[in-house]
Backbone as numpy.savetxt, mean C-alpha at the origin, in Angstrom:
# Nx Ny Nz CAx CAy CAz Cx Cy Cz
-10.80 -9.74 25.89 -9.90 -8.94 25.04 -10.77 -8.61 23.80
-9.79 -7.59 22.96 -10.72 -6.90 22.17 -9.82 -7.12 20.50
-10.16 -7.63 19.94 -8.99 -7.88 18.86 -9.38 -6.56 17.86
-7.86 -6.08 17.90 -7.71 -5.30 16.48 -7.98 -5.55 15.14
-9.19 -4.33 14.34 -9.45 -4.34 13.11 -7.88 -4.71 12.04
-8.39 -5.46 11.10 -6.93 -5.90 10.58 -7.00 -5.23 8.96
-6.20 -4.64 8.41 -6.57 -3.94 7.04 -4.91 -4.46 6.46
-4.98 -4.88 5.02 -3.64 -5.77 4.59 -3.35 -4.83 3.15
-2.24 -4.70 2.75 -1.44 -3.97 1.46 -0.48 -4.40 1.27
0.17 -4.08 0.29 1.45 -4.31 -0.84 2.21 -3.41 -0.68
3.33 -3.49 -0.44 4.44 -2.77 -0.77 4.64 -3.28 -2.25
4.81 -1.96 -2.97 5.14 -2.48 -4.74 6.48 -1.74 -4.78
7.83 -2.53 -4.80 9.17 -1.66 -5.13 9.93 -2.33 -6.53
10.35 -1.11 -6.64 11.19 -1.23 -8.33 12.33 -1.38 -8.16
12.88 -1.61 -9.39 14.77 -2.43 -9.62 15.47 -0.92 -8.68
14.78 0.65 -8.86 15.43 1.50 -7.68 15.07 1.55 -6.56
14.42 0.47 -5.83 14.42 0.91 -4.43 13.45 1.33 -4.23
12.59 1.88 -5.16 11.55 3.03 -4.86 10.47 2.25 -4.64
8.99 3.36 -4.12 8.11 2.46 -3.61 7.16 3.31 -4.39
5.94 2.33 -4.58 4.74 3.00 -5.54 3.59 3.78 -4.40
3.51 4.45 -4.65 2.81 5.50 -3.66 1.36 5.68 -4.61
0.22 5.94 -3.84 -1.14 7.16 -4.31 -1.52 7.94 -3.80
-1.61 9.08 -4.13 -2.40 9.78 -3.49 -3.50 9.95 -3.46
-3.53 10.40 -1.48 -5.05 10.02 -1.07 -6.02 10.91 -1.26
-7.12 10.91 -2.18 -7.61 12.09 -2.74 -8.69 12.96 -1.22
-8.49 14.37 -1.75 -8.82 15.09 -0.49 -7.90 15.74 0.59
-6.82 14.51 0.54 -5.75 14.90 1.43 -4.74 15.30 1.23
-3.41 15.19 2.27 -2.10 15.84 1.52 -1.05 14.82 1.54
-1.25 13.54 1.89 -0.80 12.46 2.14 -0.83 11.47 0.95
0.28 10.55 0.48 0.33 9.50 0.31 0.40 8.18 0.67
-0.46 7.28 0.19 -0.36 6.15 0.39 -0.08 4.87 -0.17
0.06 3.34 0.67 0.23 2.30 -0.40 -1.34 1.77 -0.73
-1.42 0.47 -1.60 -2.54 -0.15 -2.05 -2.93 -0.93 -0.29
-4.14 -0.84 -0.17 -4.20 -1.07 1.44 -5.72 -0.83 1.93
-6.23 -2.02 2.78 -7.83 -1.85 3.08 -7.95 -2.87 4.10
-9.61 -2.39 4.43 -9.58 -3.73 5.37 -10.16 -5.23 4.73
-9.69 -6.05 5.96 -10.10 -7.54 5.35 -11.50 -8.17 5.52
-11.82 -8.03 4.46 -13.08 -8.48 4.41 -13.74 -10.72 5.16
-14.93 -10.43 5.54 -15.18 -11.07 6.62 -14.86 -12.80 5.34
-13.78 -13.70 6.15 -13.78 -14.85 5.75 -12.87 -15.14 4.66
-12.09 -13.60 3.76 -11.27 -13.48 3.08 -9.59 -13.49 3.71
-8.84 -13.99 3.25 -7.37 -14.28 3.41 -6.77 -12.82 3.47
-5.69 -12.72 3.92 -4.55 -11.22 4.23 -4.05 -10.82 2.66
-3.35 -12.34 2.29 -2.97 -12.41 0.75 -3.80 -11.61 -0.30
-5.24 -12.09 -0.25 -6.39 -11.90 -0.76 -6.56 -10.73 -1.13
-7.09 -10.31 0.48 -7.02 -8.66 0.57 -6.34 -7.83 -0.02
-4.80 -7.94 -0.04 -4.06 -6.98 -0.69 -3.75 -7.28 -1.91
-3.97 -8.23 -2.64 -4.10 -8.19 -4.04 -5.40 -7.47 -4.42
-6.59 -7.33 -3.94 -7.72 -7.21 -4.17 -7.58 -5.22 -4.06
-7.14 -4.99 -3.11 -7.08 -3.42 -2.55 -5.72 -2.74 -3.87
-4.68 -4.12 -4.11 -3.73 -3.34 -5.64 -4.34 -3.42 -6.65
-5.61 -3.90 -6.73 -6.67 -4.11 -8.08 -7.51 -2.96 -7.84
-8.11 -2.85 -6.54 -9.32 -1.49 -7.38 -8.46 -0.26 -6.54
-7.39 0.07 -6.24 -7.20 1.21 -5.70 -5.89 1.74 -6.76
-4.97 0.72 -7.48 -4.34 1.31 -8.67 -4.01 0.69 -9.77
-5.17 -0.77 -9.57 -5.21 -1.13 -11.11 -4.04 -1.95 -11.55
-3.77 -2.93 -9.91 -2.43 -3.75 -10.37 -2.76 -4.66 -10.05
-1.99 -5.61 -10.87 -2.63 -7.23 -10.72 -1.48 -8.14 -10.81
-1.10 -9.16 -9.63 0.13 -9.74 -9.50 -0.27 -11.57 -9.36
0.11 -12.35 -9.42 -0.13 -13.64 -8.75 0.52 -13.57 -7.53
-0.35 -14.52 -6.82 0.28 -14.25 -5.56 1.31 -14.77 -5.31
1.97 -15.69 -6.05 3.17 -16.88 -5.85 4.47 -15.22 -5.70
4.20 -14.34 -6.38 4.97 -13.15 -6.63 5.36 -12.53 -5.22
4.45 -12.41 -4.21 3.85 -11.69 -2.77 5.10 -12.89 -2.04
5.52 -11.74 -0.87 6.48 -11.74 -0.19 5.77 -11.42 1.01
5.45 -12.54 2.39 4.62 -12.03 3.89 5.94 -11.17 4.75
5.05 -9.91 5.07 5.76 -9.25 5.82 5.25 -8.95 6.84
4.52 -9.57 7.19 3.39 -10.03 8.54 2.72 -8.74 8.97
2.41 -9.41 10.15 1.02 -8.40 10.94 1.75 -7.61 11.59
1.63 -6.15 11.91 1.93 -5.44 12.63 0.98 -4.29 13.09
2.06 -4.02 14.40 0.70 -2.83 14.62 0.74 -1.41 14.14
-0.45 -0.81 14.02 -0.50 0.34 12.41 -0.99 1.53 13.57
-2.16 1.42 13.98 -2.52 2.02 15.35 -3.25 1.88 16.27
-4.14 2.82 17.13 -4.57 2.13 18.01 -5.94 1.37 17.45
-6.29 0.43 17.81 -7.81 -0.36 16.80 -7.27 -0.92 15.91
-6.15 -1.02 15.21 -5.89 -1.40 13.51 -4.53 -2.31 14.03
-4.17 -2.85 13.15 -3.27 -4.02 12.81 -2.94 -3.47 10.85
-1.88 -3.82 10.68 -1.61 -3.89 9.13 -0.72 -5.26 8.58
-1.49 -5.78 7.51 -0.94 -7.13 7.45 0.24 -6.90 6.00
1.33 -6.73 5.58 2.07 -6.55 4.99 2.10 -7.24 3.80
2.10 -6.99 2.22 3.04 -8.09 1.58 3.84 -7.31 0.56
4.95 -7.50 -0.17 5.86 -7.22 -0.50 5.99 -7.56 -2.11
6.02 -7.02 -3.06 6.57 -7.48 -4.10 7.22 -6.55 -5.46
8.23 -7.53 -5.89 9.25 -6.69 -6.35 9.15 -6.30 -8.24
9.24 -5.51 -8.60 8.54 -5.01 -9.92 9.77 -4.16 -10.66
9.31 -4.02 -11.94 10.30 -2.55 -12.78 9.18 -1.71 -13.13
10.31 -0.74 -13.47 9.38 0.38 -14.07 8.78 0.19 -15.23
9.18 -0.73 -16.07 8.53 -1.17 -17.57 7.29 -1.74 -17.18
7.39 -2.77 -15.73 6.24 -3.15 -15.66 4.94 -2.46 -14.95
5.07 -1.49 -14.06 4.17 -0.73 -13.51 4.55 0.49 -14.16
4.00 1.20 -14.90 3.98 2.39 -14.84 2.78 3.48 -14.16
3.00 4.39 -12.78 2.39 5.26 -13.00 1.24 6.20 -13.53
1.57 6.13 -14.85 0.85 6.87 -15.62 -0.41 5.70 -15.87
-0.38 4.73 -15.96 -1.07 3.98 -16.17 -2.20 3.47 -14.88
-1.89 3.66 -13.87 -2.35 3.18 -12.84 -3.35 3.75 -12.77
-5.08 3.31 -12.52 -6.38 3.30 -12.18 -6.94 3.01 -10.89
-7.64 3.97 -10.29 -8.47 3.74 -8.84 -9.95 3.32 -9.51
-10.35 2.03 -9.07 -11.94 1.87 -9.44 -12.67 1.85 -7.82
-12.36 2.05 -6.83 -12.65 2.57 -5.70 -13.19 4.07 -5.42
-14.43 4.27 -4.85 -14.40 5.35 -4.83 -15.68 5.54 -3.45
-15.43 6.91 -3.20 -15.91 7.17 -2.05 -16.72 8.71 -2.07
-18.10 9.45 -1.28 -18.56 10.17 -1.63 -17.70 11.20 -1.00
-17.27 12.30 -1.64 -15.93 13.28 -1.07 -17.20 14.38 0.02
-16.49 14.15 1.07 -16.90 15.37 2.30 -17.43 16.60 1.99
-17.24 16.99 1.26 -17.92 18.80 0.92 -18.68 18.72 -0.12
-19.17 17.86 -0.98 -19.60 17.82 -2.22 -20.43 16.75 -2.61
-19.61 15.98 -1.89 -21.09 14.42 -2.04 -20.71 13.48 -3.36
-20.09 14.01 -4.01 -19.87 13.77 -5.26 -19.27 12.24 -5.38
-19.22 11.25 -6.07 -18.55 10.21 -5.57 -16.93 10.46 -6.63
-15.59 10.53 -6.08 -14.30 10.59 -6.12 -13.64 9.46 -5.89
-12.81 9.32 -6.62 -11.69 7.78 -6.36 -10.78 8.27 -5.30
-10.77 6.75 -4.68 -10.18 6.94 -3.65 -8.73 7.71 -3.66
-7.97 7.31 -4.35 -6.56 7.29 -5.23 -6.90 8.07 -6.53
-5.97 9.67 -6.57 -6.49 10.55 -7.74 -4.78 10.53 -8.23
-3.78 9.71 -7.98 -2.44 10.77 -8.64 -1.62 9.09 -7.51
-0.31 8.56 -8.76 0.34 7.68 -8.39 1.95 8.01 -8.61
2.78 7.60 -7.95 4.16 7.83 -8.38 4.54 6.54 -7.54
6.24 6.73 -8.22 7.59 5.99 -7.69 8.12 7.10 -6.70
8.31 6.60 -5.46 8.85 7.51 -4.18 10.12 6.76 -3.90
11.19 7.70 -3.86 12.06 7.45 -3.32 12.09 7.86 -1.94
12.99 7.30 -1.10 13.24 7.40 0.41 13.15 8.82 1.13
14.14 9.04 0.43 14.27 11.00 1.14 12.65 11.38 0.85
11.83 10.77 -0.13 10.40 11.51 -0.04 9.35 11.29 1.42
9.43 9.93 1.30 8.88 9.03 1.79 7.72 10.24 3.44
9.49 10.52 4.27 8.97 11.04 5.68 7.97 12.22 5.36
8.16 12.98 3.98 6.86 14.21 3.90 5.77 13.71 3.40
5.83 12.62 2.71 4.46 12.44 2.05 3.43 11.67 2.70
3.97 10.37 3.20 3.18 9.01 4.31 2.62 9.82 5.52
1.76 9.58 5.50 0.94 10.06 6.91 1.52 9.45 8.31
1.14 10.15 9.54 2.39 9.73 10.58 2.10 8.01 10.63
1.11 7.39 10.72 0.86 6.57 11.41 1.96 5.31 10.11
1.45 5.65 8.81 2.70 5.05 8.09 4.42 5.21 7.96
4.37 6.55 8.12 6.02 6.80 8.19 6.67 6.05 9.51
5.48 6.21 10.22 6.30 5.08 11.58 6.61 3.71 11.43
5.94 2.98 10.91 5.77 1.61 10.36 6.84 1.54 9.31
6.55 2.16 8.04 7.96 1.93 7.33 9.43 2.84 7.20
9.53 4.25 8.17 10.46 4.49 7.78 11.45 4.46 9.10
10.37 5.11 10.43 10.66 4.78 11.54 11.24 3.48 11.87
10.44 2.14 11.68 10.56 1.41 12.73 11.38 0.75 11.59
11.74 0.52 10.27 13.15 0.32 8.93 12.13 -1.06 8.41
10.42 -0.81 8.73 9.53 -2.06 7.93 10.15 -1.88 6.16
10.11 -1.19 5.57 10.56 -0.71 4.53 11.73 -1.16 3.88
12.72 -0.92 4.48 14.19 -1.53 4.16 14.29 -3.09 4.25
13.33 -3.71 5.67 13.22 -5.42 6.12 12.65 -5.73 5.30
11.84 -4.82 4.10 10.83 -5.54 3.39 11.49 -5.82 1.81
12.51 -4.66 1.52 13.50 -4.65 0.57 14.08 -6.10 0.30
14.63 -6.30 2.01 15.44 -7.23 2.06 15.13 -8.67 1.80
13.63 -8.54 2.23 13.10 -9.81 2.53 12.64 -10.51 0.53
12.35 -9.35 0.04 11.19 -9.95 -0.90 12.49 -9.49 -2.37
13.77 -9.16 -2.11 15.01 -8.69 -3.08 15.26 -10.30 -3.94
14.76 -10.29 -5.28 14.78 -11.66 -5.87 16.82 -12.25 -5.60
17.66 -12.10 -5.30 18.74 -12.24 -5.14 18.88 -12.99 -3.45
18.21 -12.97 -2.77 17.82 -13.15 -1.52 17.71 -14.90 -1.73
């Protein structure tokens, strides 16, 4: 039996039900903060670490709602958490990525994420990569996450 790799990520949702996304450097896609689980790391800790490294965000674990582990694509699962915030608490222009990689053409170190924006549902299908679109939009996971993370539930 093969065990799928596990990435963990955070759905950051504001009071207008928009999702905070970051532009993946060198790509046409936008994504949420997510990354591979490190050995011995708990999924929630990984999601919080990735939010800090890729977006510069700090949240306490008690604010997160566990959305569960989902098949993401062949050989990889994605464990997601959600947090509800406000546009005054999280401002895209203040987000910063401190995680770098060597650019495939120049070899220079560049940030994994080079822009940040609140994104409405209507925009998601055109900016998300296919695997993320299938998970969040087509399978309704984002709508479910909003319901689970709603402060009024």
